[in-house]
Phi, psi and omega in degrees: 000321179296322178296320178296317177298319183291338177273317184289322182302310178298326179295316179296314179299315180299316181300314181291332179283333181265343176284123181298132177258126179290139180288158175300327180302312180292318179301318179292326183290326183301138179119193184254140182230125177258144181295134178246308186194172173259137170264198180300306175235008188240160169250139185243132181235150176247141178292143181215154174264346180215131181269121177295150182293345184247029180227145171284151183200162170237139171237116180262119180258153186301329183278007180092002176280152181226137171241121179253124177258117182207175181296145186271356180223180185283339185274129179258013180276130180299150000281139181261135175262126182257150176216165179259135178237129182268133179214206181225159174219155179205132173278129177255348173201183180297338183231006181242134186229138174245127176238146180218130182200153176281160172210179186303336184251010181142223178228140177240143173234128182234142170253122185244142173253119178284121180261339179202134178206125170217191184290351183241333187221142177234129175229136178211160172238151181276123177274315177210157180215131178233129178248128177251112180281153181304321180289336177282329183290336182284340184268000000 
């Protein structure tokens, strides 16, 4: 029995060391976040289990998919009609996130710096934003 333990223990330790462990940052990020307010340079979102029809939101899925809920047209004057746009997200460091998704005017790619994240609240500021218009994508 002792010989079996001495063989199995290193195998178990080795297995757990090579299996990638998701960071707490990613675990906290997964799910839906509704817009709450603007900070000084940040946008603040609250975690939710259900997105109201009249709020902007991000939903981060485990497979790297992103659903962005935002207005469907160029006008931001109420009443605003919201729609869902499917995109992608990727963490490039513990606090940097790249999101890319279509919207009514083309496709946007943003690099975001997470300034605060826990199981209830997400705050980030935009480091860079690139918009690709449909007529630009053809060239």
